[in-house]
C-alpha positions as CSV (number, residue, x, y, z in Angstrom):
1,M,124.7,134.6,182.6
2,N,124.6,137.4,180.5
3,R,121.6,139.5,181.0
4,N,120.5,139.4,177.2
5,L,121.0,135.6,176.9
6,L,119.0,135.7,179.9
7,S,116.3,137.4,178.4
8,V,116.6,135.7,174.9
9,S,115.8,132.2,177.1
10,L,112.9,133.6,179.5
11,L,111.3,134.9,176.0
12,T,111.9,132.1,174.6
13,L,110.4,129.7,177.4
14,L,107.7,131.8,177.5
15,T,106.8,132.1,173.3
16,L,107.1,127.7,173.8
17,S,104.8,127.4,176.9
18,L,102.4,130.3,175.4
19,A,102.2,128.3,172.2
20,A,101.6,124.3,173.9
21,C,98.5,126.8,175.3
22,G,97.0,128.2,172.0
23,S,93.9,127.4,170.5
24,K,93.7,124.8,168.2
25,R,90.1,124.8,166.8
26,D,89.9,122.8,163.3
27,A,87.0,124.9,161.7
28,A,87.1,127.9,160.1
29,F,84.8,130.7,161.5
30,S,83.2,133.8,160.7
31,G,82.6,137.0,161.5
32,A,82.0,141.3,160.7
33,G,82.4,140.0,156.9
34,L,85.4,138.2,157.6
35,V,85.8,134.8,157.0
36,K,89.4,133.6,159.0
37,D,92.0,131.2,158.0
38,K,91.9,128.1,160.7
39,I,93.9,128.9,163.9
40,V,96.6,126.1,165.2
41,G,98.6,127.1,167.3
42,P,100.5,130.2,168.2
43,N,100.0,131.0,164.2
44,V,98.6,134.3,162.6
45,V,95.1,134.4,161.5
46,H,94.5,135.2,158.6
47,A,91.4,137.1,157.8
48,L,89.3,137.3,154.2
49,P,86.6,139.1,153.4
50,K,83.3,137.3,152.6
51,A,81.9,136.9,148.9
52,T,78.9,138.9,148.6
53,V,75.8,138.5,145.7
54,F,73.6,141.2,144.8
55,K,70.5,141.7,143.0
56,M,69.7,144.8,141.3
57,S,66.4,147.0,139.8
58,G,67.9,147.1,136.5
59,P,70.6,146.3,133.6
60,Y,73.4,148.0,135.5
61,A,76.2,145.5,135.5
62,D,78.1,148.1,133.7
63,N,77.7,150.8,135.8
64,V,79.7,151.9,138.7
65,A,77.8,151.7,142.5
66,I,78.1,154.3,145.1
67,T,76.6,153.9,148.7
68,L,74.2,155.6,150.5
69,N,73.6,156.3,154.5
70,P,70.0,155.4,155.2
71,D,69.4,159.3,155.4
72,G,70.6,159.3,151.4
73,T,73.8,161.1,152.4
74,L,77.2,159.8,150.4
75,L,78.9,157.2,153.1
76,Y,81.1,155.1,149.9
77,Y,82.4,155.7,146.8
78,P,85.4,154.2,144.7
79,D,88.1,156.3,143.7
80,P,88.4,156.0,139.7
81,T,91.9,154.6,140.2
82,D,90.4,151.7,141.9
83,I,88.0,151.1,139.5
84,S,88.7,148.5,136.1
85,A,86.5,146.2,133.9
86,S,87.5,143.5,136.4
87,S,85.5,145.4,138.9
88,A,82.2,144.5,136.7
89,P,80.1,142.1,138.6
90,V,80.0,138.5,137.7
91,A,76.8,137.5,137.0
92,L,75.8,134.1,138.3
93,E,72.0,133.4,137.6
94,D,68.5,134.2,137.7
95,G,69.6,138.1,138.3
96,W,72.3,137.5,140.6
97,Y,75.6,139.1,140.8
98,L,79.4,138.4,142.2
99,N,80.5,141.7,143.5
100,R,83.8,142.8,142.4
101,Q,83.4,146.7,143.1
102,G,82.4,146.9,147.6
103,I,78.6,147.4,147.1
104,G,76.4,146.9,149.5
105,A,73.0,146.7,150.3
106,N,72.2,150.4,150.2
107,S,74.1,151.0,147.3
108,V,72.6,152.9,144.2
109,F,74.3,153.2,140.7
110,T,75.2,156.2,138.7
111,S,75.1,156.8,134.9
112,F,78.9,156.4,135.0
113,T,80.4,153.5,133.1
114,F,83.4,151.1,134.5
115,E,85.3,152.5,131.6
116,Q,84.1,156.0,131.6
117,Y,85.2,156.4,135.5
118,A,88.4,154.6,135.4
119,A,89.0,157.5,132.6
120,L,88.3,160.3,134.7
121,E,91.9,162.3,136.2
122,K,90.2,162.9,139.8
123,V,87.2,161.8,142.4
124,P,84.0,163.6,141.3
125,S,82.5,166.1,144.2
126,R,79.7,164.6,146.5
127,E,77.7,166.4,144.6
128,E,78.2,165.4,141.1
129,L,78.1,161.5,142.4
130,L,74.6,162.1,143.7
131,E,73.7,164.3,140.9
132,D,74.8,161.3,138.7
133,V,72.4,158.3,140.5
134,I,70.1,156.8,137.8
135,P,66.8,156.8,139.2
136,D,65.7,154.4,140.8
137,A,68.5,152.0,140.1
138,K,69.6,150.4,143.2
139,V,70.6,147.1,144.8
140,T,67.1,145.0,145.9
141,E,69.0,142.6,147.4
142,F,72.1,141.8,148.7
143,M,73.6,138.3,150.5
144,E,77.0,137.9,152.1
145,L,78.2,133.8,151.6
146,P,80.0,132.0,153.9
147,I,83.2,131.9,151.6
148,G,86.0,134.0,151.1
149,S,85.8,136.5,148.0
150,S,88.8,135.3,146.3
151,E,87.6,131.5,146.7
152,A,84.0,132.9,145.0
153,M,86.4,134.6,142.5
154,A,88.4,131.8,141.6
155,D,84.8,129.8,140.6
156,P,81.7,132.2,140.8
157,A,79.8,128.6,140.4
158,L,80.3,127.8,143.9
159,C,78.2,130.6,144.8
160,I,75.0,129.2,143.1
161,Q,74.6,127.0,145.5
162,Y,74.1,128.9,148.3
163,L,71.4,131.2,146.0
164,K,69.3,128.1,146.4
């Protein structure tokens, strides 16, 4: 038998054997901020980010957020090309908002509106961003939901049942 044909045959046999022994979980599972699809046999698992919701200390839904480390240094800030009107959070109820910008528990709000920030030609310096933080404008409550962000975006009312 041709050596290449033998290799392909062995690889096929090994793949089929592993498929027969594959994990067959019926329920989705989560971990580290991800909702994962079902695993059936040798299929690839698709990880999706979990939806998150938050409350803030004031009316900052139109302001771009940045995230700070516990020591007050800058951890995350968006590029202007990552910001658009669709980055604005979606109002839910009782002051809760569906996150569409990557806001975290340590996020604070800048005086930049989404429109102003998206129009910038370059990312402001770290110093400029920190100077532009609105005093006391911060996330006051933050919650990760057990549903994917795309599912929450498709039906924001679905998030409300997890807030009760």
